[in-house]
N, C-alpha and C positions, 0 to 999 in steps of 0.2 A: 626619228624613233619614232614610234608608236606610243604616245601615252595615255594611260586612260583615269582620271581624276575625278573620285567618286565626294561629293561635298561642292555646292558653289555658294558655301559662305566666303568670310575675308579670306580664309587662307586657302580654301580652292581656287577661290575666284584669280587670287595675286599669284600661285603658283601658274595658273593656266595663263594668266595674260604674261610672264615672265617667258613661259616656254613656246608661248607663239611668236612673240617678241625675235629668239632664237630661230622660229623657220620650224619649229618641232611639230611633228602631227598631234595635234589634241584632243582627247573625245574627255567631254567633260558631263555625267551624270548628277541629277538630282531634281527630286521631287517636287521640289515649288516651278508651277511653272511661272509666279514673277522672275525667279532667279535663271530661269531658262532665257527667259525673254532679254533680261537684262545682259546674258553671256551672248547670244545671237545676234543682241546689237551692238555690243560695245569688241567684240573679239575676235578675231579670227578663229575659232574653233568649231570643230560638233559638238552639238547639244543635244542629251537625250534627255527625255522627260521620262524616270522611271526610278526603282529601285536600286541600289550596289546590288541589294543581299538576292538580286533577280537574276538567276542562268539565262535565261530568256534575253535580259536586257542587256548581260554583259556578252553574251555571244554578239546580239546587233551592232554593241559598242566595239565589235573587233576584238576581244578581251586575248583570242588564239593567234592570233596576230602582232599583240603587245610586247613590248618588251618591258615595262614599268607602269605598277598599277599603285598611285595613291590614296590614298584609302583617308580622307579627311573631313570627314561629317563631324557634328557634337556630338554623335553617338559611338562612346567604343564598340558596344555590340554592334550595330553595322559594320563598323569600319574591322572589326574583324574577323564578322561571317564572310565580308567581302573577300578579302586576304582568304580566306579558306577556301570559299570557292574558284576563286582565280588559282589558286595552289592544284585546285582539279581541273580546271579548266585548260592550263597554260602552264604545267609544273617548272618550266624557263626561266619566267619571268620573275623582275625585281620587284617586291610586294614591301611598298611602306604604309605603316597602319598609325593613325594621330590617336594616342592614347593618352586617357587622364585620370582616371581610378586608378588610384594608389594599389587596390587590392590585385589588378592582373599584372601592374607593374613588378609586383613582389612575386610573381610566379613566372621567373622567367622561362621556365621547359616548357611554358602557353606555348612561345613564341619558335620554340625551335623548329628543325625541320622535319622533326617526326611529326608534329601537329600542324600550326598554320605555317609555320615556314616565312615568318616575316624578317626581313633581309634589315629593316631599319626603322625604330620603336621612335614615334614623335612627341615629346610630352613637353607643351609650349609652357606649364607652369616651372618645369625644372628647366629648361631653357632659361625663363626669364630670371629664375635665382642666382642661376652664373650668371648672366650678364649682368646685375645686380652686384654681387660681391664682385667681380671683375671690375666695374667702374669705380669700386670702392677704395682698390687697390689702387687705382691712379688718379689719386684727389685732382680736381678741376677738367677732368677728360671728359668731351663728350659721346665718346664710345673710345670701347677698345676693341679688337679682335686678334685671337692668340693664332700665331703660325708655330711653327717647330714644334707643337707641345707644349706653348708656351714661354718657350725662350726666346722669340720674337712677337715682339708687340707692335701692332697697327693702332696707332693713340689720334684722335682725332680732338684738337682745341679749338674756340673761337678766338680771334688774334683782335685785341683792344688795340686803339691808339697809342697806346704805352708797350707794349711788347715790340722786345730787339726783333722780332723779325719781321715787323710792319714797319715798309717801304724797302725791305730789302731782295735783291734780286740773289735768286736759287743760285746760281754759280757762287756767291758769296759766301753761303752756309759751308763752304770747308774752311771755315776759322771756327767752326765747332767740332772741330778734330775729325773732320771726316766721317764723324758717327751719327750724323743727323740726313736723312732723306727725307722731302716732300713726295710723296707719292701721287697725292690728287689734293684739288682746292676745289670747295664748292664757296661759290659767290653767286648770290641772291639765287635765283631758281636755274642757275648752271654749274656743269660740274667740269672740270677740266684735270685734263693728265699734263701736268706742266712739264716745259722744255725749263733749259737753264737760264733762257733770256725772260720769262714769267717774273714779275714782281709782287710778291707777298702784299695786300692790301688791308687796313684796319675789315674787321668786320667776316674775313675769310673762315669759314671752318676749312682748316687744315690739316692731314693726315699726312704722321709722320712715321717712321720706321725706326724701329730702335731694340739694342736688346735688352731684355727682363732687366739685367742686371744695371743695366745703364740708365733706367727711366728715371731715377730720382735727381743723379746728378746731372739729367737731360735737362729734367724740370726747373732748378737748380739755377743753371745758366740762361734758362727763357725767363727766370722770375715768376715762374709759375707757382704758387703755394703747394707743399707739399708736406703740410701739417696735418699729421695722421688723424682719420674722423673718430670722435670717441662719444657722441651725443647723436642719436639718431631718432627722428620720431616717423614712424610707418602711421599712413593713413591708409586704412582698409585689410580687413582681418580675413581675404579671404583665403584659398590656398595657396596663390602665390606670398599674398601681406604674411600669412604664418608662416611660412617657409622661410624666409628672409628673417623673420622675428627669432627663429628658432637657432637660425645659424648666428647669428651676429649674439644672442643671449649665449650660446656657446661657447663665445670669444671673449666672453665678460664684457660687453659695453654696455653704454649707457642707453637704452631702449626704453619707447614707447610707444602703446600703438593703439590709433582710436578707432571703434567702429560702434555703428549703431546698431548693429544686431548683438541683444542681451546675451544670447546662447552662444552665440560664437566668441563673445569676452568671458563667458564662462569658462568654456572649454579651452581657451588660452590661456587662462590664469592657474587652470591646473600642469600646464605643460611648462609653463617659463618658470627659473629660477629667479633671476632677476630683472626681468622687464616687467616693465607698470603697463597694465590692462586699463583702458579708460573707455565707458561707453558714452557714445556722443557725436556729435553729427563736424566731421573733420573739414566742411565748407564753413563753419562756423569761427567768426573770426574774433569774438568774444572768447571762445573754448580754447584758440588757437594761442592767442596772449595769455589766456591763463595759463597753460601748458609752458610757457617759456618757449614756443618755436623758434621767436627771434634768436633764443641763445643758442640755438641746433647747430650743428656743423653739418646735417644732410636732413632733409625733409622728401620722404618717397613716398609717391601718393597712387597706390595700387586700389583702387575702388573701382566696382566695374562699370562706373560711367564715367567714360573719358571727358566729357564737359564739367564735370568735377572736378577731376582729376588736375583739370586746366588750372581753374577755378582756385583750389585748394594749392596750390604751388604759387600763385600770385599772389596771393594773400600771403604764403608764407615767406615770398621775396621781399614781401612792403614790410614785412615784419622784421626784417633783417636775419632770416636763416641763409647760414654760408650758399649752401648748394641745394640743388630739388632734380629729384630724379622722378619725371612723370610717366604714367604709363598712357600710351595713346595708340588704339588698335588700324581705326579710320587713317588708310594712305592718304586720304583728301585731306586729311586735316594737318600733314607735317609741317608743308610751308608754310601754314597759318601760326601754329603752335612753337616754330623756331625763329619767326619773328616779331616775336612778342617777347622775347625776352629769357624765356626757360633756359635751366643749363644742360640739361640731358633729358633726351624725350626718348621713352623705350618703346619699340613695336612690337607683341609679340609673335605676329606672323614671320621677320625677318628670319629669326633664325631657322624656322621651319623651311622657308624657301632654301636658306643657305646648307641646312641638311639634304634637303633631295635634288638639289644643282649640284651634289658630290657624287651621286647614282647617275643624274644625266651623261655625266662626259665620262668617256672612253679613256683608259689606260691608264698613265702615269698624276694623275690629278691629283690630289692632298688634300686641300681643300678649296671651297671655293666660298668670299664672303661679297655678297654684293651690298654697297657703299649706297649713299644717302638715296632714298626711292627708287633704287636699282639702277639708275641711269648708268653704273659702271660698277666694276669687277675688280676685287684683287683672288687674285689667285694663285694657289701655290704648288709648283708642281715640281717634278725630279727628271735631272737629264740625263737620259738614259745611254747608255755607250754607244751604241747605233747608231744615236742622234746627230743628223748636219749640222744639229747645232752647237754643239761640244766642239773643242778646238780649235774653233773660228773665232776671230776677233768680230766682236759686237757691231762692229763700224761695216760689217759686210753680211751681216742678218739683217735682212727688208722689215723691220716692225713698223706698221701702219702709222701715220699720226692719228694720235689719239689712242695709243698704247704704248708701254714703257717697261723694260725692265726695272724695277724698283731696287732689285734687292737680290745679292746675291747670298745663300749660306752653304759655309763649307767647314764642317762640322761646329767648333764653338768661333768661327768667324763669321763676322756680318761684311760681305763686299759693297760698298758702292761704288757698281759698276759705271766705268767709262768707255770711249769708242775702244780705245784696246787693249778690253777685259777678256779673257779667254776663258768661256765656261769651261769645267771638267764635268766627266761622267760623276752620277751621283750626288751632283751640285742643287741645294733644295732653291729654285727661283721663285719669287714674291713679282708678278707679273700685274701691271695696273691697266685697266684696259676700257672704254667708254664703250656702250652695248651698241651702238650703230656701228663698231670695226670689228664684231665679236667673229665677223662671218670670214673675215680676212685674218685675223689673230687664227681661226681653225685650220683656214687654209695654210696659214702659215706651220702650225704647229701639229698638224694633222699625221704627217709623218714623222718631224723630227723629233717631238716628244710624245709622240701616241697618248695624247692625257686628252684628246676629244676623241 
């Protein structure tokens, strides 16, 4: 598949990296020579110096043969014009646009097939808000990913030495009434797709699959606190911080929000009913203590400076805050901040990559969720009636090492599969796979699931 990406910033660069790693034919366009140089030196993709709003540049990049265009610059106008040109030059290609301006987002007809013909709008701020609210529904989770419309959740937790799962072999988890599946384990810098022989160790980050209705009972059995969050401190009143504050204010939670910008504080104070708006430096330890950060159930660090976000979260943990959520945009920081004791780190580009992957796959793909640093994926697909994989015992399906069928969703039932499990037509399948075996998974599933 030929994919054209416009914009070599954080989002564009990492989408290009992900698709290049999957052997897709990727072309990246940017006006910044330094970014083009970085692309050429680090990625196996074509890089064009030029504007995505130039018909000549788009033609040179092969837009007429491309199957997908992703406009991911920091300018909404550039992204929208690029999609408009792409619609004219290649009416059949899929177009994805990153859009941040609420005014544009409010004009849904703008993106219709009669005008821009945009197939997917990526609003990273909205995605970040959804991620934060989803995390708040599962206290203690490091990550929450929804499948089957939210009825099935993939939830990651850091395993402590006191956890009932520490030292447990995966085959022993049947003691949890068959409702607990470990789909992946992050151990240090490695991500594992486990087998039944693997043993969970302290400091592992474990991804569990569970039904939405069983989340709290499961957490209780694992001795993970499920006390609802009531007191929340937000640092950073940018678009994401304001949206989170409004959402929590509507839920009548006890919210405080801190920002150094007086104009932002005034604006926020006029639209919030209950939340307290404070002008100040969220990285000031004395201010955090004065605002009782140590008594907060949750602190969310959402400033535009990720180093400040890390410092703010560490200060909050030192003062006694129960949990923190920290916004970090740079992939290179993920290893470090995960190792220094921060509870949950969110990355604004991950949802964008996830959304675009859904358009890259062919066939019965429903959703794709890159796991920690994109070294593995959780994939939701539908088994087709004509697929060879249906009506066949799983023991006879040659899944490669590094890939596992994690769960089968059949109606309201979640089935933790075994060797003699048989997949039926229209079953939802949740598959975990390491990136390096993605080609083998593609070969296995192209005909049988038609989803690549």
